[in-house]
N, C-alpha and C positions, 0 to 999 in steps of 0.2 A: 725331644729327639735325643736318643742316646748316642754317646760318642765312645771311642775306645778309652781304655784305662792306661794310665802311666804305670811305671814299675811300682809306684807307691799306692796303686789302686785308686788314684784320683781320676775322675771322669774328665777327659780333656775335650776342649772345644777348638774351633777354628781360631778363637781369640788366644788360646794358650799357645797354639802353633805360631801365631804372629809374634807373640811376646818372646818366645824362645828364639825365633829367627831374627828378632829385633827389626821387624818390618810392620807395616800397617796391615789390618785385616783385608783391606782392599787388594793389597799386593798378593796375599795368600789366595784370595778369591780369583785373581787373574791367573795364577799358576794352576789352580784347580780347574779352571775353565779353558785352559790352553791358550790364554791370551799371550801374544808374543811381546807385549810391552813390558817385559820384566828382564832385567839384566841377567846374564848367564850365571854370575856368581850367586846372586840372590836366589835365582830359580833353583840352582843345585842345592843350596842350603835348605830351602824350604822343602824340596823333594826328599832330602835326606831325613828331615824331621818327620815328614809324612810316613816314610818307610819305617823309621824307627818305631813309631807307634801303630804301624799297620792301619793308618787312618784312611777309611774309605767313606768319604762323605756322600750323602745322597744329594739329590737335586736341590733339596731345601738348603742344605749346608752350603752348597756352592753359591747359592744366592744370598747367603747370610740372613736367611729369614728364620724367625722363631715360630712361624706358623706350622702347625702339624699337618701332615698329608692326609691323615685319616684313611690310609690304605694299608691293608694286611696282605702279604704275599702268601699264597697257598701252593705248595709243591706236592703233587700227587704222583704215585707210582705209574698209574695207567688209567686215564679217565675213561677209556673204553669199557672198563670193568664197571658195571652199574653200581657196585658198592661205593666206589670212589666218586662217581658222578652224583649219586644221591647225597653223599656226605658233603661234597663241595657245594651243592645247591643249598643244603641246610646251613652251611657256614655263611654263604652269601646272604641268605635271608636273615640270619642272626646278626650279621654285621650291619646290614642295612637298618635294622631296627634300633641300633645304637649310633647311627650316623657314620658308619665306616663303609668303605667299599673293599672289594677283594680282587686280587690279581692272580689268575691261575697259570701255573706252569706244569708241564707234563713230562716226566723223566723217562717214561717207558721202562722203568725199573733198571736203568743203567747207571752205575755209580759215577762214571765220568760225566754223564749228563747231569746227574744230581749236583755234583760239585760245580759244574759250569753254571747251572741255573741259580745256585746259591749266590755265586759271585754276581750274576746279572741282577738278581733281586737286591743285592747289597748296594748296587749302583743306582737303583731306582728309588722312588720315594716311599717305600714301604717302611712302616714303623715296627713291624714284627713279621716273622715267618712261621707258618704252620706247615709241618711236613707230615703227610699222611702216606704211610707205606714206604717202600724202598728200603734203604739201609737201616731205617729206624725199626724195621721188623725183624732184623737179623737176631738169631739166638745169641750169637757171639758178635759183639760190636766190632766193626772194622776200624782199627786204630787210625788209619790214614783219614778215614771219613770223620772220625771223632776230632782229629786235629783241625780239619777244615771247618767243622761246625763251631769249634771253640774260637777259631779265627773270626768267623762271621759274628759270633756273639760278643766280640769286642765292641761292635757298633749296633747290632740288631738282636733282640731277644728271639729265641727259637722255641716253639712248642711242638712236641711230637706225639704221635698216637701210639708209639711203641716205647722203646728205650734206647738211650745211647750212653753206655757206661763211660765215665770219664768226662762227662759234660754236666752242666747245671740246667739243662733244658727242662722246662715244665712239661709234664706228661698228662695226657688224657687217654686212659687205656680202657678197652673193653675187658670185662672180667671173663676171659676165655674159658677158664676152668668151670665157672658157674654155667656158662653156655653149654658145655659138654655134659655137665651134670644134668641139666634140664632135659636134654635129648635122650640121654641114657636112661634116666628114670622113667621117661615117657615110654620108651621102647620096652624096657623090662616089665613095666606095669601091664603091657600088652602081651606078655608071655615070651618075648624074644630073648634068646640066649646066644644064638649064633649071629653076632652083630659085626659087620665089617666096617672099617673106617678107610675112606678112599679120597685121594686127591691132596694137593698141596705138597709141601716139602718140609721134612723134619728139621731143616736148618732155620726155619722161620719160628720165631718165639711163640706166636699164638698157636701154631700147629703142634709144637712140642708140648705146650701146656695142655692142649686138648687131649693128646695121647696120654699124658700123665693122669688126667682125670678119667679118661676111658678105662685105664687099668685099675685105678682106685675104685671106680664104681663096680666093675666086674668082681673085684676082690670083696667089696662090701656085701655082694649078694652070692658069694661063693661060686661064681661062674668062672670056669677055667679060661685062661688067656691063650688065644691061638694066634701066634704072630703071622700065620699065613692069611689071616683075615685083614691084615694091615697092609695098605699100599699107599705109601706117602713119599714116593720118590719121583714126583712129577711137578706140576704147577697147578694153577688155579682156574684153568679154562675148561671149556666143554670137551675139547679133544683129549686133554689129559685125563679127565674123569672117565671118558670112554675107554682109553687105553689101559688105565690102571684097573678098571673093573673087569675088563677082558682078561687081565693077568690073573685075577683072583679065580675066575671061572676056569682058566687054563690049568690052575693047580688042582682042579677037582673039588673046589670049595663051593658050597651052595648056601650062603647065609640066608637067614630069614628076614634080615633087616640090614640096611646100609646107611651109615652116616657119611654124607658127602661133605667135603670141606667148605664148600660154598654153593650158592645157587647155580652159578655157571657150571661148576664141575658136576652138579646134580643132573644137568641136562644130558651130559655125556654118559653118566652112570645109568640114567634112564634108558638111553638108546641101547646100551650094552645089555641091560636086563631084558628089554623087549626082544632084541635080536636073538637072545638065547632061549626065547620061548616062555618067559615068565611074565606074570601079570603083576601090576602094582595097584593096590597093596595086597591082593589076594595071596600071592605067592611070596613076594618080597616087599617089605615096607621100605620107603625111602624118605630120608629127612636131610636137611641141610642147614646152611647159615646165611644170613644177611637180609632176608625178607625184601628183596628187590622186586621190581616188576616181573622179573623172570619167574619167580616162584608162583605167581598167580597166572602166568601164561601157560604153565605146564599142565598136561592132562594125565592123571589127576593133579590138582593143585598141590603144591609142595608144603608139607609141614616143615617149618623152618624157625630160625632164631631171629628175633627183631631187636634192634638197638635203640629204637625211638630216635630216628635221625634228627628231628628238630631239636631235641634236647642235647644230643651228641654235638651238633653244630654249635649250639648255644654254649656248651661247656668249652669247646675249643676257642671260640671268640672271646669268651670271658677270660680264659687263661692267657690269651695273647694280650688283651688289654691290661690285665693284671701284671704281666711281664713288662709291658711298656712303662707302667707306673711303678714298677719295682715292689709289688706287693702280691699277696695271695699265696695259696698253698702250692706245693711242688707237684702234687699228683692228685688227679680226680679220676674216679672209676665210673665207667658206664655200665649200668646193670642190664643184662640181657633178659628178654622175655620170650617164652615159647608161644608160637602161633601154630595151633593144630589145624591141619586141613586134611584132605582126602587121601593123601599119599601114604599115610601110616594107619595100620590096622592090626588086629589081633594076629598073633603068630599062627601059621598053619599047623594044624595038629597032624 
């Protein structure tokens, strides 16, 4: 069980607090549990020391037990998105295989809620926190959130699926640029040159990286870049995909292929394409990301990017356990794979 560090970077425990306060560990424990059988002067002294080190004990520490909880907290942006749901289940299965359990928290991608849930997890028996989505996806890290995570990391290690500049979080990241390269190479090999990119938000790191790779691949094949084929000022759901694809048609653009930012957005893009009288893939090919159940429910089934969720979950749990034990590499990369289905075909001549 990790504890906060003193100014000399020494890991402190409840025993160190007792020593500095010149009281017994039992007295410190009583203060931590709200027991009233502690004098006012001693209580205030102990609380001052706790505040000094930002000491936030979990339930184990309050009971003065050295037993590990074997629980990992998982904070996701929105579990209604099948990407987050699939990855959480993969983490849960990976954790179970090594004797751990997981605790799910859902922030709905609201920073204040993320901060609140981090504090709540810090008060529980979790040994590590894995954050999937939310502020760790920001292209530019929010400094207020960075400070909050650093505060939490005084006692509990944090693993993220994106990045947080200014922290020492372990990272397990998808190779987003490789994912876009796979989709673009696939579409260009089918003769597509008018390729739209739809959905998401350019302020999200992975979306920004995908746009960079999109431009790079066009340049590689000497295909002109048309910014009117790019619509990235929305979000990652079906309605956003629908609205943003409608915007492209409203500009008078008629791409032969569309890269949707994820499977959910792809369903909205599909609806827009069909409503405008086009067929998939005969008139417009459609591809996406995440390879969730959504991609196989679409008609035609969606060509998409897969991340090998069981392996992704295994990497995250391994990173969390390594962080608990103070070892392991700082970053691991998840390699994407292309899954070709019926939604992509040769460009219409």
